[in-house]
C-alpha positions in Angstrom: -13.7 -13.3 -143.3 -15.0 -15.0 -140.2 -12.6 -15.7 -137.3 -11.1 -19.1 -137.4 -12.6 -21.5 -134.8 -10.2 -22.4 -131.9 -10.6 -25.6 -130.0 -12.4 -25.0 -126.8 -10.9 -25.9 -123.4 -14.1 -28.0 -122.8 -13.5 -30.0 -126.0 -9.8 -30.6 -125.0 -10.9 -31.7 -121.6 -13.4 -34.2 -123.0 -10.8 -35.6 -125.4 -8.3 -36.0 -122.6 -11.0 -37.8 -120.4 -11.8 -40.1 -123.3 -8.1 -40.9 -123.8 -7.6 -41.6 -120.1 -10.7 -43.8 -120.1 -9.3 -45.7 -123.1 -5.9 -46.2 -121.4 -7.6 -47.4 -118.2 -9.8 -49.7 -120.1 -6.9 -51.3 -122.0 -4.8 -51.8 -118.8 -7.8 -53.2 -116.9 -8.7 -55.5 -119.8 -5.1 -56.8 -120.0 -5.1 -57.4 -116.2 -8.4 -59.4 -116.5 -7.0 -61.4 -119.4 -3.8 -62.1 -117.5 -5.8 -63.3 -114.4 -8.0 -65.5 -116.6 -5.0 -67.0 -118.4 -3.2 -67.8 -115.2 -6.3 -69.7 -113.9 -6.7 -71.4 -117.3 -3.1 -72.5 -117.5 -3.2 -73.9 -113.9 -6.6 -75.6 -114.7 -5.5 -77.4 -117.9 -3.0 -80.2 -118.4 -2.6 -83.9 -118.0 -4.2 -83.5 -114.5 -7.3 -81.4 -114.5 -7.6 -79.1 -111.5 -10.9 -77.3 -110.8 -11.1 -73.6 -110.0 -12.1 -74.1 -106.3 -9.2 -76.5 -105.9 -6.9 -74.0 -107.5 -8.0 -71.3 -105.0 -7.6 -73.8 -102.1 -4.1 -74.8 -103.2 -2.8 -71.3 -103.9 -4.2 -69.5 -100.9 -4.2 -72.3 -98.3 -1.8 -74.9 -99.7 -4.4 -77.4 -98.9 -5.8 -80.3 -101.0 -4.6 -83.4 -102.7 -0.8 -83.7 -102.3 -0.3 -84.6 -106.0 -2.3 -81.6 -107.1 -0.4 -79.3 -104.7 2.9 -80.5 -106.1 1.8 -80.1 -109.7 0.6 -76.5 -109.1 3.5 -75.3 -106.9 6.4 -77.1 -108.5 5.4 -77.3 -112.1 2.6 -75.0 -113.3 3.1 -71.8 -111.2 6.8 -71.4 -111.9 6.1 -72.0 -115.6 3.3 -69.4 -115.6 5.6 -66.9 -113.8 8.2 -67.5 -116.5 5.7 -67.0 -119.4 4.3 -63.8 -117.8 7.5 -62.1 -116.6 9.8 -63.2 -119.5 7.0 -62.5 -122.1 6.4 -59.0 -120.6 10.2 -58.4 -120.6 10.5 -59.4 -124.2 7.7 -57.0 -125.3 9.4 -54.3 -123.3 12.8 -55.0 -124.9 11.1 -54.8 -128.3 9.6 -51.4 -127.5 13.0 -50.1 -126.4 14.6 -51.3 -129.6 11.8 -49.8 -131.7 12.4 -46.5 -129.9 16.1 -46.7 -130.4 16.0 -47.4 -134.1 12.8 -45.3 -134.7 11.1 -48.2 -136.5 8.3 -50.5 -135.3 9.8 -53.5 -137.2 12.9 -53.7 -134.9 13.0 -56.4 -132.3 15.5 -58.6 -130.4 14.7 -61.7 -132.5 14.7 -60.1 -135.9 17.9 -58.0 -135.3 19.8 -61.1 -134.1 20.1 -60.0 -130.4 18.5 -63.2 -129.2 20.7 -65.3 -131.4 23.8 -63.6 -130.0 22.6 -64.4 -126.5 21.9 -68.0 -127.5 25.4 -68.4 -128.9 27.3 -67.2 -125.8 25.0 -69.1 -123.4 25.4 -72.3 -125.5 29.2 -71.8 -125.4 29.3 -71.3 -121.7 27.0 -74.3 -121.1 29.1 -76.6 -123.3 32.5 -75.5 -121.8 31.2 -75.3 -118.2 29.5 -78.7 -118.2 32.8 -80.3 -119.1 34.4 -79.1 -115.9 31.7 -78.3 -113.4 28.4 -80.1 -112.5 26.4 -76.9 -112.0 25.9 -73.6 -113.8 24.3 -70.8 -111.7 21.4 -68.7 -113.1 23.5 -65.6 -112.7 26.2 -67.1 -114.9 23.6 -67.8 -117.6 22.3 -64.3 -117.4 25.7 -62.7 -117.6 26.6 -64.9 -120.6 23.3 -64.0 -122.4 23.9 -60.3 -121.7 27.4 -60.4 -123.1 26.0 -62.2 -126.2 23.2 -59.6 -126.6 25.7 -56.7 -126.4 28.0 -58.3 -129.0 25.1 -58.8 -131.4 23.8 -55.3 -130.7 27.3 -54.0 -131.4 27.3 -55.6 -134.9 23.8 -54.2 -135.5 24.9 -50.7 -134.5 28.0 -51.0 -136.8 25.7 -52.0 -139.6 23.3 -49.1 -138.8 26.1 -46.5 -139.2 26.6 -47.4 -142.8 23.0 -48.6 -143.7 20.3 -46.0 -143.6 17.4 -48.1 -145.0 15.6 -50.0 -142.3 14.9 -52.9 -144.7 18.6 -53.4 -145.2 19.3 -53.1 -141.5 16.7 -55.9 -140.9 18.5 -58.0 -143.5 21.8 -57.4 -141.7 20.2 -58.4 -138.5 18.8 -61.6 -140.0 22.2 -62.4 -141.4 23.7 -61.9 -137.9 21.1 -64.2 -136.5 21.8 -66.9 -139.1 25.6 -66.7 -138.4 25.1 -66.9 -134.6 22.6 -69.8 -135.0 25.1 -71.7 -137.3 27.9 -71.3 -134.9 25.7 -72.4 -132.0 24.7 -75.6 -133.9 28.3 -76.2 -134.7 29.2 -75.9 -131.0 26.3 -78.2 -130.0 27.9 -81.0 -132.1 30.8 -81.0 -129.7 28.6 -81.3 -126.6 28.2 -84.5 -124.6 25.4 -86.8 -125.8 23.7 -86.4 -122.4 23.7 -82.6 -122.8 22.7 -82.3 -126.4 18.9 -83.0 -125.7 18.8 -80.2 -123.1 20.8 -77.8 -125.2 18.6 -78.5 -128.3 15.4 -78.1 -126.3 16.6 -74.9 -124.8 17.7 -73.5 -128.2 14.2 -74.0 -129.5 12.6 -71.9 -126.8 10.5 -73.2 -123.9 9.2 -72.1 -120.4 9.2 -75.7 -119.1 11.6 -76.7 -116.4 11.5 -73.4 -114.6 12.3 -73.5 -110.9 11.4 -71.0 -108.1 15.1 -70.0 -107.9 15.0 -69.2 -111.6 11.8 -67.2 -111.0 13.5 -65.1 -108.3 16.5 -64.3 -110.5 14.7 -63.2 -113.7 11.9 -61.4 -111.7 14.5 -59.3 -109.9 16.4 -58.5 -113.1 13.3 -57.7 -115.3 11.5 -56.0 -112.4 14.5 -53.6 -111.9 14.7 -52.9 -115.7 10.9 -52.3 -115.8 11.2 -49.7 -113.0 14.2 -48.0 -114.6 12.5 -47.9 -118.0 9.3 -46.5 -116.6 11.2 -43.6 -114.9 12.7 -42.9 -118.3 9.2 -42.3 -119.8 9.8 -38.5 -120.3 13.2 -38.8 -122.0 11.8 -41.6 -124.2 8.8 -39.4 -125.1 11.2 -36.6 -126.0 13.5 -38.9 -128.0 10.5 -40.1 -130.0 10.2 -36.6 -131.3 13.8 -36.7 -132.6 17.3 -36.3 -131.2 17.4 -32.5 -131.7 14.1 -32.1 -129.8 15.3 -34.4 -127.0 18.5 -32.3 -126.7 16.5 -29.1 -126.6 14.5 -30.6 -123.7 17.7 -31.3 -121.7 18.1 -35.0 -122.5 21.7 -36.2 -122.7 21.2 -38.1 -125.9 24.5 -40.1 -125.9 24.0 -41.3 -122.3 20.3 -41.9 -123.0 21.1 -44.1 -126.0 23.6 -46.1 -124.0 21.1 -46.8 -121.2 18.5 -47.7 -123.8 20.9 -50.3 -125.4 21.9 -51.7 -122.0 18.3 -52.1 -120.8 17.1 -53.7 -124.0 20.1 -56.0 -124.2 19.9 -57.0 -120.5 16.2 -57.8 -120.8 16.6 -59.7 -124.1 19.6 -61.6 -122.7 17.7 -62.5 -119.5 14.8 -63.9 -121.5 17.1 -65.9 -123.7 19.1 -67.3 -120.8 16.0 -68.8 -119.1 13.7 -69.6 -122.1 15.8 -69.6 -125.2 15.2 -67.4 -128.2 11.5 -66.5 -128.7 10.4 -65.0 -131.9 8.1 -62.0 -132.9 6.9 -61.1 -129.4 9.1 -58.0 -129.3 7.8 -56.8 -132.6 4.1 -57.7 -132.6 3.1 -56.9 -129.0 4.3 -53.3 -128.8 2.5 -52.5 -132.1 -0.8 -54.2 -131.0 -0.6 -52.4 -127.7 -0.1 -49.0 -129.3 -3.0 -49.8 -131.7 -5.3 -50.5 -128.7 -4.2 -47.4 -126.8 -4.2 -45.2 -129.9 -1.1 -43.5 -128.5 2.7 -43.9 -128.3 3.0 -42.2 -124.9 5.7 -44.2 -123.1 4.1 -43.6 -119.6 1.1 -45.8 -120.7 2.7 -47.9 -123.4 5.5 -49.2 -121.1 3.2 -50.9 -118.5 0.7 -51.9 -121.2 3.5 -53.5 -123.3 4.6 -55.5 -120.3 1.1 -56.7 -119.6 0.5 -57.4 -123.3 3.7 -59.5 -123.6 2.6 -61.5 -120.5 -0.8 -62.2 -121.9 0.5 -63.1 -125.3 3.1 -65.5 -124.0 0.8 -67.1 -121.5 -1.7 -67.7 -124.3 1.0 -69.1 -126.7 2.4 -71.3 -123.9 -1.1 -72.7 -123.3 -1.3 -73.6 -127.0 2.2 -75.1 -127.0 1.3 -77.4 -124.1 -2.1 -78.5 -125.2 -2.5 -78.3 -129.0 -0.8 -81.7 -129.6 -0.6 -83.1 -126.0 1.3 -85.0 -124.8 3.8 -83.7 -127.4 4.8 -80.1 -126.6 5.6 -77.5 -129.2 8.4 -75.0 -128.8 7.1 -71.6 -127.6 8.9 -69.9 -130.5 6.9 -71.9 -133.0 3.6 -70.8 -131.5 4.6 -67.1 -131.1 5.7 -67.1 -134.8 2.3 -68.5 -135.9 0.5 -65.6 -134.1 3.1 -62.9 -134.3 4.3 -63.2 -137.9 0.9 -62.3 -139.5 1.0 -59.1 -137.3 4.4 -58.2 -138.7 3.3 -58.8 -142.3 0.2 -56.6 -141.7 2.5 -53.9 -140.3 4.8 -54.0 -143.4 1.7 -53.8 -145.7 0.3 -50.8 -143.8 3.7 -49.1 -143.8 4.1 -49.7 -147.6 0.6 -48.3 -148.2 1.4 -45.2 -146.0 -1.2 -45.9 -143.3 1.4 -46.0 -140.5 
């Protein structure tokens, strides 16, 4: 019998170079798409602003005073919200999919966003009765607490439910319960606050201020750095808990950090933009499909960029599709994200994933 052929080092090197080129191409492509969408979102609206005027306003703060005010006070904060919060939501989805070991897990489907929504609505209704102002940090803390409570119920369900489909049903039920309680609480809000509460509960990036941008950028930026430095433990955990332990990963502590990071990010997004659907499920899957790998060291930054691109595009549609009427961002993300999830389920059922 002839000797079996072994893969040559040269072949391995070529494959590695092709993979690195693909990773670089995807990241560069996402950065180009992000830059194009930023310009597109600034350019389009009730007041059209040309690209040369955009460059002049951003880099020199020169030009028509009305256009300067529109760009700096309305459009740029909203663009930052869509990019940073959208990226954070995709990252949170990736962490939850890693934790549960299933690509269908996500903060919206598992009821995490609805838990945040419930506690934030409760704090807003109670606080607005006694104080005139609620700080951004108070909103984030409330959303984080709500996310942890919902995650706690999901984890309790996960201990007794082994089938992921049933766990998803449990998450959806938790979401419905939280949403029902939230709507019940809103009926007791002042008439002047109901409009704002209802608009926030539908999901939107509008009304973002630069002080909001500073808060959520700090929180999500720190979480992104922490998660990126967890790339090796995440990679080991993807191979199974036993393998991760053999590689020196403290699995219990790792799982706690994973829960805290995903809940904090999901809570922060909900606090500032309301619950947003399907981004946390669809974007990580699409990114891994483009990269053709699940390596966290490339998936984590790509997921963040992919979430930013996806939400900027959806926000553009929400603003312009039926202008001057604006759609809720969750409506648009569902239109584009739900088909991806359905496709994932079909592929899983047919054994192609």
